[in-house]
C-alpha positions in Angstrom: 19.5 4.3 11.6 18.3 7.8 12.3 20.8 9.2 9.8 19.5 6.8 7.1 15.8 7.7 7.8 16.6 11.4 7.6 18.2 10.9 4.3 15.1 9.0 3.0 12.8 11.7 4.3 14.8 14.4 2.6 14.8 12.4 -0.7 10.9 12.5 -0.5 10.9 16.2 -1.1 10.3 17.0 -4.7 10.3 13.3 -5.8 7.9 12.1 -8.4 5.0 9.8 -7.3 6.9 6.7 -8.6 10.1 7.7 -6.7 8.0 8.4 -3.5 6.5 4.9 -3.8 10.0 3.5 -4.1 11.2 5.4 -1.0 8.1 4.4 1.0 8.8 0.8 0.2 12.3 1.1 1.7 10.8 2.8 4.8 8.2 0.1 5.1 10.8 -2.5 5.4 13.0 -0.6 8.0 13.4 -2.9 11.0 13.2 -1.9 14.8 11.3 1.3 14.3 10.4 3.0 17.6 8.9 6.3 18.6 12.2 8.0 19.4 13.6 7.0 16.0 10.5 8.4 14.2 10.7 11.6 16.0 14.4 12.2 15.6 14.3 11.5 11.9 10.8 13.2 11.4 9.9 10.2 9.3 6.6 9.8 11.1 5.5 13.3 10.3 6.7 13.1 6.6 5.0 9.8 5.9 1.8 10.9 7.8 1.4 13.9 5.5 1.6 11.6 2.5 -1.7 9.8 3.5 -3.6 12.6 1.8 -1.4 12.5 -1.4 -3.4 12.9 -4.7 -1.8 9.7 -6.1 -3.7 6.7 -4.7 -0.7 4.3 -4.7 1.2 6.9 -2.6 -1.5 7.5 -0.1 -2.4 3.8 0.4 1.2 2.9 1.0 1.7 5.8 3.4 -1.4 4.7 5.4 -0.1 1.1 5.6 3.3 2.4 6.9 1.8 4.7 9.5 -0.5 1.9 10.7 2.5 -0.5 10.9 4.6 2.0 12.8 1.8 2.9 15.2 1.4 -0.8 16.0 5.1 -1.1 16.7 5.1 2.0 18.9 2.0 0.9 20.8 3.6 -2.6 21.3 6.8 -1.0 22.7 4.8 1.1 25.1 2.6 -1.8 26.3 5.9 -3.9 26.8 7.5 -1.2 28.9 4.3 -0.3 30.6 4.7 3.3 29.7 7.1 3.7 32.7 9.9 5.1 30.8 10.5 7.0 27.6 13.4 5.8 25.4 15.4 8.5 23.4 17.6 8.0 20.3 20.7 6.9 22.2 18.8 4.1 24.0 19.0 5.7 27.4 15.8 6.4 29.5 14.7 10.1 29.4 15.1 12.1 32.5 11.9 11.8 34.5 12.4 15.3 35.8 11.5 16.8 32.5 8.0 15.7 32.7 5.2 17.7 34.4 4.1 16.2 37.7 0.8 14.5 37.4 0.9 14.5 33.6 1.8 11.2 32.1 4.1 11.2 29.0 2.3 8.2 27.5 -1.4 7.4 27.2 -3.0 5.9 30.3 -5.3 3.0 29.4 -5.4 3.7 25.7 -2.0 2.1 25.0 -3.4 -1.2 26.2 -6.0 -1.1 23.5 -4.5 -0.4 20.1 -7.8 0.2 18.5 -9.3 2.4 21.2 -9.1 6.2 20.2 -7.3 8.4 22.7 -8.9 11.2 24.5 -8.4 13.4 27.5 -10.4 10.8 29.5 -8.3 7.7 28.5 -5.1 9.7 28.9 -6.2 11.1 32.4 -5.8 14.7 31.2 -7.4 17.8 32.7 -7.6 21.2 31.2 -5.5 22.7 34.0 -6.7 26.3 33.7 -9.1 26.5 36.6 -12.2 27.8 34.7 -14.7 25.1 34.0 -15.6 26.3 30.5 -12.1 26.8 29.4 -10.9 23.5 30.9 -13.7 21.6 29.0 -12.8 23.4 25.7 -9.2 22.6 26.3 -10.0 18.9 26.8 -12.1 19.0 23.7 -9.2 20.2 21.5 -7.0 17.6 23.2 -9.5 14.9 22.2 -9.3 16.0 18.5 -5.4 16.1 18.6 -4.8 12.9 20.3 -7.4 10.3 19.0 -5.0 8.9 16.4 -1.8 10.3 17.7 1.2 8.5 19.4 2.7 11.8 20.6 3.3 12.2 24.4 0.4 13.4 26.5 2.4 16.3 27.8 3.1 17.6 24.2 -0.5 17.3 23.1 -1.8 19.0 26.2 0.6 22.0 25.7 -0.7 22.3 22.1 -4.4 22.2 23.3 -3.8 24.7 26.0 -2.0 27.1 23.6 -4.9 26.8 21.1 -7.5 27.5 23.8 -5.6 30.5 25.1 -5.3 31.9 21.5 -9.0 31.7 21.1 -9.7 33.1 24.5 -7.4 36.0 23.9 -9.2 36.8 20.6 -12.6 37.1 22.2 -11.6 37.8 25.7 -14.5 35.8 27.1 -16.1 32.4 26.9 -19.3 33.6 25.2 -21.0 32.1 22.2 -18.4 33.3 19.7 -15.6 31.7 21.8 -17.6 28.3 21.9 -18.4 28.4 18.3 -14.7 28.9 17.3 -13.6 26.1 19.6 -16.2 23.8 18.0 -15.1 24.7 14.5 -11.5 24.0 15.3 -12.5 20.7 17.0 -14.6 19.5 14.0 -11.7 20.3 11.5 -9.0 18.8 13.7 -10.9 15.5 14.2 -11.6 15.0 10.6 -10.4 11.5 9.7 -9.7 12.5 6.2 -7.3 15.4 7.3 -4.6 13.8 9.4 -1.8 16.2 8.2 -3.7 19.1 10.0 -3.4 17.3 13.4 0.1 16.4 12.8 1.1 19.9 11.8 -0.5 21.2 15.0 1.1 18.7 17.3 4.5 18.9 15.8 4.4 22.7 16.2 4.8 23.2 12.4 1.5 25.1 12.5 1.6 27.5 15.5 -1.4 27.6 17.8 -2.0 31.4 17.3 -2.1 31.0 13.5 -4.2 27.9 13.7 -6.8 29.5 16.0 -7.5 32.2 13.3 -8.0 29.8 10.4 -11.3 29.3 8.7 -12.8 25.9 7.8 -11.7 26.5 4.3 -8.1 27.3 5.4 -8.1 24.0 7.5 -9.4 21.7 4.7 -7.2 19.0 3.4 -5.5 19.4 0.0 -7.9 16.7 -1.3 -10.9 18.7 0.0 -9.6 22.0 -1.4 -9.2 20.3 -4.8 -12.7 18.9 -4.8 -14.1 22.3 -3.7 -12.2 24.0 -6.5 -13.6 21.6 -9.1 -17.1 22.3 -7.8 -16.5 26.0 -8.0 -15.2 25.7 -11.6 -18.1 23.5 -12.6 -20.6 26.0 -11.2 -18.8 28.9 -12.8 -18.9 27.2 -16.2 -22.6 26.3 -15.7 -23.4 29.8 -14.9 -21.6 30.9 -18.1 -23.6 28.4 -20.1 -26.8 29.7 -18.6 -25.9 33.2 -19.3 -25.1 32.4 -22.9 -28.3 30.7 -23.7 -30.0 32.6 -26.5 -33.3 32.4 -28.3 -33.5 32.2 -32.1 -35.7 34.6 -33.9 -36.4 36.1 -37.3 -37.6 39.4 -35.7 -34.4 41.2 -36.4 -32.5 42.0 -39.7 -28.8 42.0 -39.9 -27.4 45.3 -41.1 -24.4 43.6 -42.7 -25.9 40.6 -44.6 -29.6 41.5 -44.5 -30.5 38.0 -43.3 -33.1 37.5 -40.5 -31.5 34.4 -38.9 -30.5 35.7 -35.5 -30.1 34.8 -31.8 -30.7 37.1 -29.0 -30.6 37.5 -25.3 -31.7 40.2 -22.8 -29.8 41.5 -19.7 -30.5 44.3 -17.1 -27.3 46.3 -17.7 -28.6 49.6 -16.2 -30.9 50.6 -13.3 -34.0 48.5 -12.6 -36.5 51.2 -13.8 -34.9 51.3 -17.2 -35.5 48.9 -20.0 -33.4 45.8 -20.5 -30.6 45.7 -23.1 -31.0 43.2 -26.0 -27.9 41.6 -27.5 -28.4 40.2 -31.0 -26.0 37.9 -33.0 -26.5 37.1 -36.7 -26.2 33.3 -37.2 -25.3 33.9 -40.8 -22.4 36.3 -40.6 -21.7 36.6 -37.0 -22.4 40.3 -36.8 -23.3 41.5 -33.3 -25.3 44.5 -32.1 -27.4 45.7 -29.2 -30.1 48.1 -28.3 -32.3 49.1 -25.4 
């Protein structure tokens, strides 16, 4: 089963929107999906990223599949009581690999499928020993975990690594440190940018690199595309404004001797010098300027 899913995930790369929809339809009908299978095949991560796809059919289908898989994983955890973790070969994972006192599955949140996860519901503490740093670590954990099915231990490691990277940058817990943590939190918890959270949790986006990203860097592809359209519209509007010219008969064209002209003025030199006047003959297109 894992091999089949890996093959489908690989086929998603470079596929056209129509092909992606066909592959997603196959994934949607895959039976007996569990957390271990999704992790081994990386299908969960691949489909999760498609929730922000520019093609509406692809994004909606991806959201539907993620919701279906999340429900299946949560039901499995509720059925087993979160007491064991199943790996791909069907055998329980070695309990010695977990950190003492840190559960591998959510505490309390798994019983309520619609309840968002957080450090409180998962019983997580910052674990650093400094009140401010612990609170900031828990804040990052809240953002990473609220719609994730990843193990508590994994998310906590990512949150601690991000907090450490920010603390190392400022070497204190002053206003700059807190402002950076808040910026990372807000962008991580953006419901319209699930791929950012998934990339951080999976380790695809390293904590050190993520901690230095700006809000623009962290924006979803959809948000970046919208911002680019706004910038282009503003640019064209500014050009249109700059090109606005008044009509006049106060100038005579040296080429055709007509007085039908348009002109505009601009400060091209220092402020204490006169403006430059740009004139265009509407009859023959001749252009000239003077100060």
